[in-house]
PADO-217948 format. One record per residue (C-alpha): residue number from 1; residue in one letter; z negated, x, y. Coordinates in steps of 0.2 Angstrom, whole numbers, plus 5000, padded with zeros to 4 digits. Example, Ala and Ser with C-alpha at 12.3 -4.5 7.8 and 13.67 -1.06 7.14 Angstrom:
BEGIN
<rec num="1" residuo="A" c3="4961" c1="5062" c2="4978"/>
<rec num="2" residuo="S" c3="4964" c1="5068" c2="4995"/>
% end
This chain:
BEGIN
<rec num="1" residuo="M" c3="5000" c1="5000" c2="5000"/>
<rec num="2" residuo="A" c3="5005" c1="5007" c2="5017"/>
<rec num="3" residuo="L" c3="4991" c1="5012" c2="5029"/>
<rec num="4" residuo="G" c3="5000" c1="5002" c2="5043"/>
<rec num="5" residuo="H" c3="5017" c1="4999" c2="5051"/>
<rec num="6" residuo="V" c3="5023" c1="5011" c2="5064"/>
<rec num="7" residuo="A" c3="5038" c1="5011" c2="5076"/>
<rec num="8" residuo="V" c3="5044" c1="5028" c2="5082"/>
<rec num="9" residuo="V" c3="5055" c1="5026" c2="5098"/>
<rec num="10" residuo="G" c3="5067" c1="5041" c2="5099"/>
<rec num="11" residuo="G" c3="5078" c1="5049" c2="5085"/>
<rec num="12" residuo="G" c3="5077" c1="5067" c2="5092"/>
<rec num="13" residuo="I" c3="5069" c1="5081" c2="5082"/>
<rec num="14" residuo="N" c3="5051" c1="5076" c2="5089"/>
<rec num="15" residuo="G" c3="5053" c1="5058" c2="5084"/>
<rec num="16" residuo="L" c3="5060" c1="5062" c2="5067"/>
<rec num="17" residuo="C" c3="5047" c1="5075" c2="5063"/>
<rec num="18" residuo="I" c3="5033" c1="5062" c2="5068"/>
<rec num="19" residuo="A" c3="5041" c1="5049" c2="5057"/>
<rec num="20" residuo="W" c3="5043" c1="5060" c2="5042"/>
<rec num="21" residuo="E" c3="5025" c1="5066" c2="5044"/>
<rec num="22" residuo="L" c3="5018" c1="5048" c2="5046"/>
<rec num="23" residuo="A" c3="5028" c1="5042" c2="5031"/>
<rec num="24" residuo="R" c3="5022" c1="5057" c2="5020"/>
<rec num="25" residuo="R" c3="5004" c1="5052" c2="5024"/>
<rec num="26" residuo="G" c3="5007" c1="5034" c2="5018"/>
<rec num="27" residuo="W" c3="5012" c1="5025" c2="5034"/>
<rec num="28" residuo="Q" c3="5027" c1="5012" c2="5034"/>
<rec num="29" residuo="V" c3="5038" c1="5019" c2="5048"/>
<rec num="30" residuo="E" c3="5054" c1="5013" c2="5057"/>
<rec num="31" residuo="V" c3="5063" c1="5024" c2="5070"/>
<rec num="32" residuo="F" c3="5073" c1="5016" c2="5084"/>
<rec num="33" residuo="E" c3="5087" c1="5027" c2="5092"/>
<rec num="34" residuo="R" c3="5098" c1="5019" c2="5106"/>
<rec num="35" residuo="Q" c3="5113" c1="5030" c2="5101"/>
<rec num="36" residuo="R" c3="5114" c1="5042" c2="5086"/>
<rec num="37" residuo="C" c3="5099" c1="5053" c2="5080"/>
<rec num="38" residuo="L" c3="5099" c1="5071" c2="5086"/>
<rec num="39" residuo="E" c3="5114" c1="5068" c2="5098"/>
<rec num="40" residuo="Q" c3="5105" c1="5070" c2="5115"/>
<rec num="41" residuo="T" c3="5092" c1="5083" c2="5119"/>
<rec num="42" residuo="S" c3="5090" c1="5089" c2="5101"/>
<rec num="43" residuo="G" c3="5108" c1="5092" c2="5099"/>
<rec num="44" residuo="A" c3="5111" c1="5102" c2="5115"/>
<rec num="45" residuo="S" c3="5099" c1="5117" c2="5114"/>
<rec num="46" residuo="T" c3="5103" c1="5136" c2="5114"/>
<rec num="47" residuo="K" c3="5101" c1="5135" c2="5095"/>
<rec num="48" residuo="L" c3="5086" c1="5147" c2="5094"/>
<rec num="49" residuo="L" c3="5070" c1="5145" c2="5085"/>
<rec num="50" residuo="H" c3="5060" c1="5156" c2="5096"/>
<rec num="51" residuo="G" c3="5043" c1="5159" c2="5104"/>
<rec num="52" residuo="G" c3="5049" c1="5160" c2="5121"/>
<rec num="53" residuo="L" c3="5047" c1="5178" c2="5127"/>
<rec num="54" residuo="R" c3="5048" c1="5173" c2="5145"/>
<rec num="55" residuo="Y" c3="5033" c1="5161" c2="5143"/>
<rec num="56" residuo="L" c3="5022" c1="5176" c2="5141"/>
<rec num="57" residuo="E" c3="5026" c1="5181" c2="5159"/>
<rec num="58" residuo="Q" c3="5020" c1="5163" c2="5164"/>
<rec num="59" residuo="G" c3="5004" c1="5165" c2="5154"/>
<rec num="60" residuo="H" c3="5007" c1="5152" c2="5141"/>
<rec num="61" residuo="L" c3="5001" c1="5163" c2="5126"/>
<rec num="62" residuo="G" c3="4995" c1="5148" c2="5116"/>
<rec num="63" residuo="L" c3="5012" c1="5140" c2="5117"/>
<rec num="64" residuo="V" c3="5021" c1="5157" c2="5112"/>
<rec num="65" residuo="A" c3="5009" c1="5160" c2="5097"/>
<rec num="66" residuo="E" c3="5012" c1="5142" c2="5091"/>
<rec num="67" residuo="S" c3="5030" c1="5144" c2="5093"/>
<rec num="68" residuo="L" c3="5031" c1="5160" c2="5083"/>
<rec num="69" residuo="R" c3="5021" c1="5152" c2="5069"/>
<rec num="70" residuo="E" c3="5033" c1="5138" c2="5068"/>
<rec num="71" residuo="R" c3="5048" c1="5149" c2="5069"/>
<rec num="72" residuo="A" c3="5041" c1="5158" c2="5054"/>
<rec num="73" residuo="R" c3="5039" c1="5141" c2="5045"/>
<rec num="74" residuo="W" c3="5057" c1="5135" c2="5048"/>
<rec num="75" residuo="L" c3="5064" c1="5152" c2="5042"/>
<rec num="76" residuo="R" c3="5053" c1="5152" c2="5027"/>
<rec num="77" residuo="E" c3="5055" c1="5134" c2="5021"/>
<rec num="78" residuo="V" c3="5073" c1="5130" c2="5027"/>
<rec num="79" residuo="P" c3="5082" c1="5147" c2="5025"/>
<rec num="80" residuo="Q" c3="5099" c1="5138" c2="5021"/>
<rec num="81" residuo="H" c3="5100" c1="5132" c2="5039"/>
<rec num="82" residuo="C" c3="5092" c1="5146" c2="5049"/>
<rec num="83" residuo="H" c3="5091" c1="5165" c2="5049"/>
<rec num="84" residuo="W" c3="5084" c1="5180" c2="5059"/>
<rec num="85" residuo="L" c3="5095" c1="5186" c2="5073"/>
<rec num="86" residuo="P" c3="5093" c1="5203" c2="5081"/>
<rec num="87" residuo="L" c3="5094" c1="5203" c2="5100"/>
<rec num="88" residuo="L" c3="5097" c1="5216" c2="5112"/>
<rec num="89" residuo="L" c3="5088" c1="5217" c2="5129"/>
<rec num="90" residuo="P" c3="5099" c1="5229" c2="5139"/>
<rec num="91" residuo="I" c3="5090" c1="5238" c2="5153"/>
<rec num="92" residuo="Y" c3="5101" c1="5243" c2="5168"/>
<rec num="93" residuo="R" c3="5097" c1="5252" c2="5184"/>
<rec num="94" residuo="Q" c3="5091" c1="5240" c2="5198"/>
<rec num="95" residuo="Q" c3="5085" c1="5226" c2="5187"/>
<rec num="96" residuo="C" c3="5072" c1="5214" c2="5194"/>
<rec num="97" residuo="R" c3="5059" c1="5219" c2="5181"/>
<rec num="98" residuo="P" c3="5054" c1="5237" c2="5177"/>
<rec num="99" residuo="P" c3="5057" c1="5243" c2="5159"/>
<rec num="100" residuo="W" c3="5038" c1="5245" c2="5156"/>
<rec num="101" residuo="Q" c3="5036" c1="5226" c2="5159"/>
<rec num="102" residuo="W" c3="5048" c1="5222" c2="5145"/>
<rec num="103" residuo="R" c3="5040" c1="5235" c2="5134"/>
<rec num="104" residuo="L" c3="5023" c1="5227" c2="5136"/>
<rec num="105" residuo="G" c3="5030" c1="5209" c2="5134"/>
<rec num="106" residuo="L" c3="5039" c1="5214" c2="5118"/>
<rec num="107" residuo="G" c3="5024" c1="5223" c2="5111"/>
<rec num="108" residuo="L" c3="5014" c1="5207" c2="5114"/>
<rec num="109" residuo="Y" c3="5028" c1="5196" c2="5107"/>
<rec num="110" residuo="D" c3="5028" c1="5206" c2="5091"/>
<rec num="111" residuo="G" c3="5009" c1="5206" c2="5089"/>
<rec num="112" residuo="L" c3="5008" c1="5187" c2="5090"/>
<rec num="113" residuo="T" c3="5019" c1="5186" c2="5075"/>
<rec num="114" residuo="L" c3="5006" c1="5193" c2="5064"/>
<rec num="115" residuo="G" c3="5019" c1="5203" c2="5054"/>
<rec num="116" residuo="R" c3="5031" c1="5189" c2="5051"/>
<rec num="117" residuo="L" c3="5046" c1="5199" c2="5056"/>
<rec num="118" residuo="P" c3="5061" c1="5209" c2="5048"/>
<rec num="119" residuo="G" c3="5057" c1="5223" c2="5060"/>
<rec num="120" residuo="F" c3="5047" c1="5227" c2="5076"/>
<rec num="121" residuo="A" c3="5055" c1="5230" c2="5093"/>
<rec num="122" residuo="R" c3="5063" c1="5247" c2="5096"/>
<rec num="123" residuo="W" c3="5071" c1="5256" c2="5110"/>
<rec num="124" residuo="L" c3="5089" c1="5261" c2="5108"/>
<rec num="125" residuo="K" c3="5099" c1="5274" c2="5118"/>
<rec num="126" residuo="P" c3="5115" c1="5269" c2="5127"/>
<rec num="127" residuo="A" c3="5126" c1="5277" c2="5113"/>
<rec num="128" residuo="A" c3="5117" c1="5267" c2="5099"/>
<rec num="129" residuo="V" c3="5118" c1="5251" c2="5110"/>
<rec num="130" residuo="R" c3="5137" c1="5253" c2="5112"/>
<rec num="131" residuo="Q" c3="5139" c1="5255" c2="5093"/>
<rec num="132" residuo="L" c3="5130" c1="5238" c2="5091"/>
<rec num="133" residuo="Q" c3="5139" c1="5229" c2="5106"/>
<rec num="134" residuo="P" c3="5155" c1="5239" c2="5110"/>
<rec num="135" residuo="Q" c3="5160" c1="5226" c2="5123"/>
<rec num="136" residuo="L" c3="5144" c1="5227" c2="5133"/>
<rec num="137" residuo="L" c3="5146" c1="5233" c2="5151"/>
<rec num="138" residuo="A" c3="5141" c1="5252" c2="5150"/>
<rec num="139" residuo="D" c3="5140" c1="5255" c2="5169"/>
<rec num="140" residuo="G" c3="5122" c1="5258" c2="5174"/>
<rec num="141" residuo="L" c3="5115" c1="5255" c2="5156"/>
<rec num="142" residuo="L" c3="5099" c1="5265" c2="5152"/>
<rec num="143" residuo="G" c3="5097" c1="5258" c2="5135"/>
<rec num="144" residuo="A" c3="5091" c1="5242" c2="5126"/>
<rec num="145" residuo="W" c3="5077" c1="5235" c2="5117"/>
<rec num="146" residuo="Q" c3="5081" c1="5227" c2="5100"/>
<rec num="147" residuo="F" c3="5070" c1="5213" c2="5094"/>
<rec num="148" residuo="W" c3="5071" c1="5198" c2="5083"/>
<rec num="149" residuo="D" c3="5071" c1="5179" c2="5085"/>
<rec num="150" residuo="G" c3="5077" c1="5165" c2="5074"/>
<rec num="151" residuo="Q" c3="5093" c1="5156" c2="5075"/>
<rec num="152" residuo="M" c3="5097" c1="5139" c2="5068"/>
<rec num="153" residuo="D" c3="5112" c1="5128" c2="5063"/>
<rec num="154" residuo="E" c3="5105" c1="5114" c2="5074"/>
<rec num="155" residuo="R" c3="5115" c1="5100" c2="5067"/>
<rec num="156" residuo="A" c3="5112" c1="5105" c2="5049"/>
<rec num="157" residuo="L" c3="5093" c1="5108" c2="5052"/>
<rec num="158" residuo="G" c3="5091" c1="5092" c2="5061"/>
<rec num="159" residuo="Q" c3="5100" c1="5083" c2="5047"/>
<rec num="160" residuo="W" c3="5089" c1="5091" c2="5035"/>
<rec num="161" residuo="V" c3="5074" c1="5084" c2="5044"/>
<rec num="162" residuo="L" c3="5082" c1="5066" c2="5045"/>
<rec num="163" residuo="N" c3="5085" c1="5067" c2="5026"/>
<rec num="164" residuo="Q" c3="5067" c1="5072" c2="5023"/>
<rec num="165" residuo="A" c3="5061" c1="5057" c2="5033"/>
<rec num="166" residuo="R" c3="5073" c1="5045" c2="5024"/>
<rec num="167" residuo="S" c3="5067" c1="5052" c2="5007"/>
<rec num="168" residuo="H" c3="5050" c1="5047" c2="5012"/>
<rec num="169" residuo="G" c3="5055" c1="5029" c2="5016"/>
<rec num="170" residuo="V" c3="5058" c1="5030" c2="5035"/>
<rec num="171" residuo="A" c3="5070" c1="5016" c2="5041"/>
<rec num="172" residuo="I" c3="5082" c1="5023" c2="5054"/>
<rec num="173" residuo="H" c3="5089" c1="5010" c2="5066"/>
<rec num="174" residuo="E" c3="5103" c1="5018" c2="5077"/>
<rec num="175" residuo="G" c3="5111" c1="5009" c2="5091"/>
<rec num="176" residuo="F" c3="5095" c1="5000" c2="5096"/>
<rec num="177" residuo="E" c3="5089" c1="5002" c2="5114"/>
<rec num="178" residuo="V" c3="5070" c1="4999" c2="5116"/>
<rec num="179" residuo="C" c3="5068" c1="4990" c2="5132"/>
<rec num="180" residuo="R" c3="5050" c1="4987" c2="5133"/>
<rec num="181" residuo="L" c3="5034" c1="4992" c2="5125"/>
<rec num="182" residuo="S" c3="5016" c1="4985" c2="5126"/>
<rec num="183" residuo="P" c3="4999" c1="4993" c2="5122"/>
<rec num="184" residuo="A" c3="4996" c1="4978" c2="5111"/>
<rec num="185" residuo="G" c3="5010" c1="4984" c2="5099"/>
<rec num="186" residuo="W" c3="5024" c1="4974" c2="5104"/>
<rec num="187" residuo="L" c3="5041" c1="4982" c2="5105"/>
<rec num="188" residuo="E" c3="5057" c1="4974" c2="5113"/>
<rec num="189" residuo="A" c3="5073" c1="4981" c2="5107"/>
<rec num="190" residuo="Q" c3="5092" c1="4976" c2="5108"/>
<rec num="191" residuo="A" c3="5105" c1="4981" c2="5096"/>
<rec num="192" residuo="A" c3="5122" c1="4987" c2="5102"/>
<rec num="193" residuo="G" c3="5133" c1="4972" c2="5105"/>
<rec num="194" residuo="A" c3="5119" c1="4959" c2="5103"/>
<rec num="195" residuo="S" c3="5117" c1="4946" c2="5117"/>
<rec num="196" residuo="R" c3="5098" c1="4947" c2="5118"/>
<rec num="197" residuo="A" c3="5083" c1="4958" c2="5114"/>
<rec num="198" residuo="D" c3="5072" c1="4954" c2="5099"/>
<rec num="199" residuo="Q" c3="5053" c1="4957" c2="5100"/>
<rec num="200" residuo="R" c3="5043" c1="4963" c2="5085"/>
<rec num="201" residuo="R" c3="5025" c1="4968" c2="5083"/>
<rec num="202" residuo="F" c3="5019" c1="4984" c2="5075"/>
<rec num="203" residuo="S" c3="5002" c1="4991" c2="5070"/>
<rec num="204" residuo="W" c3="5006" c1="5006" c2="5081"/>
<rec num="205" residuo="I" c3="5020" c1="5012" c2="5092"/>
<rec num="206" residuo="V" c3="5024" c1="5031" c2="5095"/>
<rec num="207" residuo="N" c3="5035" c1="5033" c2="5111"/>
<rec num="208" residuo="A" c3="5044" c1="5050" c2="5107"/>
<rec num="209" residuo="C" c3="5060" c1="5048" c2="5117"/>
<rec num="210" residuo="G" c3="5060" c1="5065" c2="5125"/>
<rec num="211" residuo="P" c3="5066" c1="5065" c2="5143"/>
<rec num="212" residuo="W" c3="5065" c1="5046" c2="5144"/>
<rec num="213" residuo="A" c3="5047" c1="5044" c2="5138"/>
<rec num="214" residuo="V" c3="5039" c1="5042" c2="5155"/>
<rec num="215" residuo="Q" c3="5054" c1="5031" c2="5161"/>
<rec num="216" residuo="L" c3="5051" c1="5019" c2="5146"/>
<rec num="217" residuo="L" c3="5032" c1="5018" c2="5150"/>
<rec num="218" residuo="E" c3="5036" c1="5014" c2="5169"/>
<rec num="219" residuo="Q" c3="5049" c1="5000" c2="5164"/>
<rec num="220" residuo="S" c3="5036" c1="4993" c2="5153"/>
<rec num="221" residuo="G" c3="5024" c1="4992" c2="5167"/>
<rec num="222" residuo="I" c3="5012" c1="5006" c2="5160"/>
<rec num="223" residuo="A" c3="5006" c1="5019" c2="5172"/>
<rec num="224" residuo="S" c3="5007" c1="5037" c2="5166"/>
<rec num="225" residuo="P" c3="4996" c1="5051" c2="5171"/>
<rec num="226" residuo="V" c3="5010" c1="5064" c2="5169"/>
<rec num="227" residuo="R" c3="5027" c1="5065" c2="5175"/>
<rec num="228" residuo="L" c3="5042" c1="5074" c2="5168"/>
<rec num="229" residuo="D" c3="5052" c1="5086" c2="5178"/>
<rec num="230" residuo="L" c3="5069" c1="5086" c2="5170"/>
<rec num="231" residuo="V" c3="5079" c1="5102" c2="5169"/>
<rec num="232" residuo="R" c3="5097" c1="5103" c2="5164"/>
<rec num="233" residuo="G" c3="5102" c1="5117" c2="5152"/>
<rec num="234" residuo="S" c3="5121" c1="5120" c2="5152"/>
<rec num="235" residuo="H" c3="5130" c1="5131" c2="5139"/>
<rec num="236" residuo="L" c3="5147" c1="5138" c2="5136"/>
<rec num="237" residuo="L" c3="5156" c1="5141" c2="5119"/>
<rec num="238" residuo="V" c3="5169" c1="5155" c2="5119"/>
<rec num="239" residuo="P" c3="5181" c1="5159" c2="5104"/>
<rec num="240" residuo="P" c3="5183" c1="5178" c2="5101"/>
<rec num="241" residuo="P" c3="5197" c1="5186" c2="5110"/>
<rec num="242" residuo="S" c3="5212" c1="5191" c2="5099"/>
<rec num="243" residuo="G" c3="5209" c1="5206" c2="5089"/>
<rec num="244" residuo="M" c3="5191" c1="5207" c2="5095"/>
<rec num="245" residuo="A" c3="5176" c1="5205" c2="5082"/>
<rec num="246" residuo="L" c3="5161" c1="5194" c2="5087"/>
<rec num="247" residuo="P" c3="5146" c1="5205" c2="5088"/>
<rec num="248" residuo="Q" c3="5132" c1="5201" c2="5077"/>
<rec num="249" residuo="Q" c3="5118" c1="5206" c2="5089"/>
<rec num="250" residuo="G" c3="5114" c1="5193" c2="5102"/>
<rec num="251" residuo="L" c3="5110" c1="5198" c2="5121"/>
<rec num="252" residuo="F" c3="5094" c1="5193" c2="5130"/>
<rec num="253" residuo="V" c3="5098" c1="5196" c2="5148"/>
<rec num="254" residuo="E" c3="5092" c1="5194" c2="5166"/>
<rec num="255" residuo="V" c3="5103" c1="5183" c2="5177"/>
<rec num="256" residuo="P" c3="5110" c1="5195" c2="5190"/>
<rec num="257" residuo="G" c3="5100" c1="5194" c2="5207"/>
<rec num="258" residuo="S" c3="5087" c1="5183" c2="5198"/>
<rec num="259" residuo="R" c3="5071" c1="5183" c2="5187"/>
<rec num="260" residuo="R" c3="5079" c1="5170" c2="5176"/>
<rec num="261" residuo="I" c3="5084" c1="5174" c2="5158"/>
<rec num="262" residuo="A" c3="5100" c1="5169" c2="5149"/>
<rec num="263" residuo="F" c3="5107" c1="5172" c2="5132"/>
<rec num="264" residuo="L" c3="5124" c1="5178" c2="5125"/>
<rec num="265" residuo="L" c3="5124" c1="5174" c2="5106"/>
<rec num="266" residuo="P" c3="5135" c1="5174" c2="5091"/>
<rec num="267" residuo="Y" c3="5135" c1="5156" c2="5085"/>
<rec num="268" residuo="Q" c3="5146" c1="5150" c2="5071"/>
<rec num="269" residuo="G" c3="5160" c1="5162" c2="5075"/>
<rec num="270" residuo="E" c3="5160" c1="5160" c2="5094"/>
<rec num="271" residuo="L" c3="5150" c1="5167" c2="5108"/>
<rec num="272" residuo="L" c3="5137" c1="5155" c2="5115"/>
<rec num="273" residuo="V" c3="5132" c1="5158" c2="5133"/>
<rec num="274" residuo="G" c3="5117" c1="5149" c2="5141"/>
<rec num="275" residuo="T" c3="5107" c1="5142" c2="5148"/>
<rec num="276" residuo="T" c3="5106" c1="5136" c2="5166"/>
<rec num="277" residuo="E" c3="5090" c1="5128" c2="5174"/>
<rec num="278" residuo="E" c3="5096" c1="5114" c2="5186"/>
<rec num="279" residuo="V" c3="5084" c1="5100" c2="5191"/>
<rec num="280" residuo="Q" c3="5091" c1="5083" c2="5189"/>
<rec num="281" residuo="T" c3="5085" c1="5065" c2="5189"/>
<rec num="282" residuo="I" c3="5085" c1="5054" c2="5174"/>
<rec num="283" residuo="R" c3="5099" c1="5043" c2="5180"/>
<rec num="284" residuo="E" c3="5111" c1="5057" c2="5184"/>
<rec num="285" residuo="P" c3="5124" c1="5060" c2="5170"/>
<rec num="286" residuo="I" c3="5120" c1="5075" c2="5159"/>
<rec num="287" residuo="A" c3="5135" c1="5085" c2="5162"/>
<rec num="288" residuo="V" c3="5139" c1="5103" c2="5166"/>
<rec num="289" residuo="S" c3="5142" c1="5105" c2="5185"/>
<rec num="290" residuo="P" c3="5156" c1="5116" c2="5193"/>
<rec num="291" residuo="A" c3="5142" c1="5127" c2="5200"/>
<rec num="292" residuo="E" c3="5135" c1="5129" c2="5182"/>
<rec num="293" residuo="Q" c3="5152" c1="5134" c2="5175"/>
<rec num="294" residuo="E" c3="5153" c1="5148" c2="5188"/>
<rec num="295" residuo="Q" c3="5135" c1="5154" c2="5184"/>
<rec num="296" residuo="L" c3="5140" c1="5155" c2="5165"/>
<rec num="297" residuo="L" c3="5156" c1="5163" c2="5168"/>
<rec num="298" residuo="A" c3="5148" c1="5176" c2="5180"/>
<rec num="299" residuo="L" c3="5136" c1="5180" c2="5165"/>
<rec num="300" residuo="V" c3="5151" c1="5183" c2="5154"/>
<rec num="301" residuo="E" c3="5159" c1="5194" c2="5168"/>
<rec num="302" residuo="R" c3="5143" c1="5204" c2="5171"/>
<rec num="303" residuo="Y" c3="5139" c1="5208" c2="5153"/>
<rec num="304" residuo="L" c3="5154" c1="5205" c2="5142"/>
<rec num="305" residuo="P" c3="5169" c1="5207" c2="5154"/>
<rec num="306" residuo="A" c3="5182" c1="5208" c2="5140"/>
<rec num="307" residuo="W" c3="5178" c1="5190" c2="5135"/>
<rec num="308" residuo="L" c3="5181" c1="5183" c2="5153"/>
<rec num="309" residuo="P" c3="5199" c1="5178" c2="5151"/>
<rec num="310" residuo="V" c3="5196" c1="5168" c2="5135"/>
<rec num="311" residuo="A" c3="5181" c1="5160" c2="5143"/>
<rec num="312" residuo="H" c3="5191" c1="5154" c2="5157"/>
<rec num="313" residuo="Q" c3="5205" c1="5148" c2="5146"/>
<rec num="314" residuo="Q" c3="5197" c1="5141" c2="5131"/>
<rec num="315" residuo="G" c3="5178" c1="5139" c2="5135"/>
<rec num="316" residuo="R" c3="5170" c1="5123" c2="5130"/>
<rec num="317" residuo="W" c3="5155" c1="5116" c2="5139"/>
<rec num="318" residuo="F" c3="5139" c1="5106" c2="5134"/>
<rec num="319" residuo="A" c3="5123" c1="5102" c2="5142"/>
<rec num="320" residuo="G" c3="5106" c1="5094" c2="5138"/>
<rec num="321" residuo="L" c3="5089" c1="5090" c2="5147"/>
<rec num="322" residuo="R" c3="5073" c1="5098" c2="5144"/>
<rec num="323" residuo="P" c3="5057" c1="5089" c2="5150"/>
<rec num="324" residuo="I" c3="5044" c1="5099" c2="5159"/>
<rec num="325" residuo="V" c3="5027" c1="5091" c2="5159"/>
<rec num="326" residuo="R" c3="5017" c1="5090" c2="5175"/>
<rec num="327" residuo="R" c3="5001" c1="5081" c2="5178"/>
<rec num="328" residuo="R" c3="5002" c1="5070" c2="5193"/>
<rec num="329" residuo="A" c3="4985" c1="5075" c2="5200"/>
<rec num="330" residuo="D" c3="4990" c1="5093" c2="5199"/>
<rec num="331" residuo="T" c3="5007" c1="5097" c2="5207"/>
<rec num="332" residuo="S" c3="5005" c1="5115" c2="5203"/>
<rec num="333" residuo="S" c3="5005" c1="5114" c2="5184"/>
<rec num="334" residuo="A" c3="5020" c1="5113" c2="5173"/>
<rec num="335" residuo="S" c3="5023" c1="5117" c2="5155"/>
<rec num="336" residuo="R" c3="5034" c1="5115" c2="5140"/>
<rec num="337" residuo="E" c3="5019" c1="5111" c2="5130"/>
<rec num="338" residuo="A" c3="5018" c1="5093" c2="5124"/>
<rec num="339" residuo="E" c3="5005" c1="5080" c2="5130"/>
<rec num="340" residuo="I" c3="5000" c1="5065" c2="5119"/>
<rec num="341" residuo="L" c3="4995" c1="5049" c2="5129"/>
<rec num="342" residuo="R" c3="4987" c1="5034" c2="5122"/>
<rec num="343" residuo="H" c3="4987" c1="5016" c2="5129"/>
<rec num="344" residuo="G" c3="4980" c1="5004" c2="5116"/>
<rec num="345" residuo="R" c3="4991" c1="5004" c2="5101"/>
<rec num="346" residuo="L" c3="5004" c1="5014" c2="5110"/>
<rec num="347" residuo="L" c3="5005" c1="5033" c2="5109"/>
<rec num="348" residuo="S" c3="5017" c1="5043" c2="5120"/>
<rec num="349" residuo="V" c3="5023" c1="5061" c2="5117"/>
<rec num="350" residuo="C" c3="5028" c1="5069" c2="5133"/>
<rec num="351" residuo="G" c3="5037" c1="5086" c2="5132"/>
<rec num="352" residuo="G" c3="5039" c1="5098" c2="5118"/>
<rec num="353" residuo="K" c3="5052" c1="5109" c2="5111"/>
<rec num="354" residuo="W" c3="5063" c1="5111" c2="5095"/>
<rec num="355" residuo="T" c3="5054" c1="5125" c2="5087"/>
<rec num="356" residuo="T" c3="5037" c1="5116" c2="5088"/>
<rec num="357" residuo="A" c3="5042" c1="5099" c2="5083"/>
<rec num="358" residuo="R" c3="5033" c1="5100" c2="5066"/>
<rec num="359" residuo="S" c3="5017" c1="5106" c2="5073"/>
<rec num="360" residuo="L" c3="5018" c1="5093" c2="5087"/>
<rec num="361" residuo="A" c3="5019" c1="5079" c2="5073"/>
<rec num="362" residuo="E" c3="5004" c1="5086" c2="5064"/>
<rec num="363" residuo="R" c3="4994" c1="5087" c2="5081"/>
<rec num="364" residuo="L" c3="4999" c1="5068" c2="5083"/>
<rec num="365" residuo="L" c3="4991" c1="5064" c2="5066"/>
<rec num="366" residuo="Q" c3="4975" c1="5072" c2="5071"/>
<rec num="367" residuo="H" c3="4973" c1="5059" c2="5085"/>
<rec num="368" residuo="A" c3="4966" c1="5041" c2="5082"/>
<rec num="369" residuo="P" c3="4972" c1="5030" c2="5074"/>
<rec num="370" residuo="F" c3="4981" c1="5042" c2="5062"/>
<rec num="371" residuo="N" c3="4966" c1="5052" c2="5058"/>
<rec num="372" residuo="G" c3="4956" c1="5037" c2="5051"/>
<rec num="373" residuo="Q" c3="4947" c1="5034" c2="5068"/>
<rec num="374" residuo="P" c3="4949" c1="5018" c2="5078"/>
% end
């Protein structure tokens, strides 16, 4: 007999991991997704399972440590859909950060993994760097740090999670837009093409619709103590130039003239370039702007100039939203860490990231009512 009937709103990676974990623990679960599962934020990432090296600079050690533990779990348990990826962090003259700062950060990054690595960060001289990345701009190159992170086949890994949820009895409803929620457990949803919305009552509701979580609360007349700042991350995919091999080492680089970080990665036979960080509202279309196209092409020109003509001619673009949690009472705080809010029989998950989706689901189940408390 099921412990209770739970509706999960949102078919992204967080919602699916939550549904899977609930069903595994004995709850009857239904997922409502307004489009198709894993096609919004969860399908438009940089394809990395990583701790977030740059989060160390912001002081988020707990988030980095959690992410590194979860990176190891994905790589250990689902190796058919993810793998270790060596990354080069090239150091040039006149960069924003001094070389010692990167050395310190990488030492801490490796230390937080507790030994779960194919190799520790090491310094490479320019000649060794050029052997690994022969197309990398050599002018002003002092060397590079090589370190390791995880890369996933995002679509396949997400589908694996979806299959796990279904195998545990989770009912998936795609094409159902949830219009309204209530703290009493009522959910109002409208199927695509239907003339009206239907109301159903559940034992509990989990609002896990990512960037739209707070918007759904507000349109349901429920006040939220947090707001979500939405950041658009845009990416560029480039096929290899004729006669040129795709390097197997990724690049972790500073954006010229900025303290921002970007990646140039091998991904399924192409070069993946990203990501931008443009603030947008929930009602704006999620699309790569002309300015972002210029930013990403400039990264290619700066670090892999031989790829630039093909990037101009054959490059393909995609974008997704990242929700940044900010407490309304503290305008200075912002984090990628998820917050869990409760309003009666409604729990809302705000924020979070791909790598930590499973640990977020487990954290949710430590909250009442899923931990056996009222």
